[in-house]
N, C-alpha and C positions, 0 to 999 in steps of 0.2 A: 809825193808818194801816192801810189794807188794801193788801197787796202781792200782786199777781196776776202770776205768772210763766207764760210759755208752757210747755206747751200747755193750762194750766188754763182752765176756762170763764170767760168775761168777764162775771162777775156784778158789774156796776157800779151803785153807788148813785147815782142821779141828783141827790141832794141835796147831794153833796159834790164838790169838784173832782177830776177824774180827769186824770192826767198820763201820757202815753206817753213812755218813755225811748228815743228814737231815736238811734242813733249807733253808733260804732265797737264792733265785737265782735271780728271776725277772730280766732277762737280761737287763743290762744297769742301773739298780737301785742298786742292792746289789753288794758290793765288792766281789771279788773271794776269799772268806774266806776259801773255801774248799781246794784250792791249798795251801794257807798259812798254814792251819792245817796239810795237808799232808806233806808239807816241814818240818814242825816242828817235825813230827813223823818219819822222814825218817830213823833214826838210830834204831828204834824198830823192833822187830820181830813180826809184825802184818800185817793184810791185811786191807787196807782202800778201802771202796766201795764209789765211788764218782759219784753222779748223774749228775754233771755238764758236759754236753756233749759238746765236742769241736765243732761239726758241727751242733749245734742247729740253726733252722731257725724259727724266731718269726712269720713268715707268715703261718706256718703250721696250718692246720685246726685242732682244738681241738675236735676231734671226734673219737670214737672208730673204725669207718670205715676207718680212715686215718692211713695207716700202720706205717709210721714213728712215729707219735704221740703215737699210741697204743704201739709200741715197747718200747718207752721211759717209759711210765707209767708202763707197765708190768715189765720192767727191775727194776725200782725203787721198786715196790711191792715185787718182788722176792728177791732183795738185802736186803730189810728190814727183810723179813722172815728168811733169812739165817744168818743175822748178829748176832753176840754175844752181841753187844752193839749198840744202836742207839744214836748218839750224835746230839742233836738238837741245832740249833742256829737261833734265831729270831732277825734279824737285825732291829734296830729301824727305818731305812730308808725305810722299806718295809711293805706290808700288809701280805704277805705270807699265803694266805688261804690254800694252799695245805699242808704247814707245819703244820698248825693247824689240818688238816685232818689226817696227818701222826701221830701226837701226839695222837690223839684219837685212832687210830689203834694200837698204841704201848702199850696202857694201858693194863696191865695184860697179855701181850703177850711176851714182850721182856724186857731185861734190857735197861734202858734209862738214859740219863743225859741231862739236859736242861740248856741252857744259854739264858736267856731272859732279856737283859739289860733294864734299865729305858729308857723310850721313845718309846718302842714298843707299838703300838696302842691297843693291847689286853693283855698287861702284867698282868693285874689283873686276867683275865680269866686263863691265863697260870699258874700263881702262885697258884690259888685256885685248879686247876686240879692236879698240881704236889703235893701240900700238901695233898689233899684228897687221892691220889693214891700212895703216898710214893715215888715219883720220885725225886731223888736228883737234886738240882739246884746249879749253880755256877753263879757268877756275870759278868765275862768277858770271852772273847775268850781265853785269856791266861790261865785262870782257867779251861776252858774246855779242853785245851791241857794237862794241868797238871793232870786232872782227868783221861783222856785216858791213859796217861803214867803210872799212878798208877795202873790202871786196867791191863795194859800189863805186869807190873812187880810187882805183889803183894808180899809184904814181911810181 
């Protein structure tokens, strides 16, 4: 597995599956589920695109004029555009408004898989959108990992 974290260059090998890990981060609120997923996928011949930035600073101004913030958002948008699969995880302990935005962007554009466990504050909205647009859903983070594994090794 090749693991590319923001803001590193998106050097993606087109011969293997690439997966963008979209979902809850909210520094200090969401568990680092991205690293757990990447670790679980380490034996696969895939590229994991991870937006969780090691050097994130929560004091950054969220403005397109603020270069580090803009770099992060543009990296995430480009990674999603290049990914073969976008794996969404909505942690029940977060609100994750950007993840909701990313789900909207993914509809009709990319292959996606969604894990939205019970307890997520807008689970009903996510379920309806996924049903309407034919986006598969899984119940747990372990199921999300299994789905990615099946996509990487279709038989």
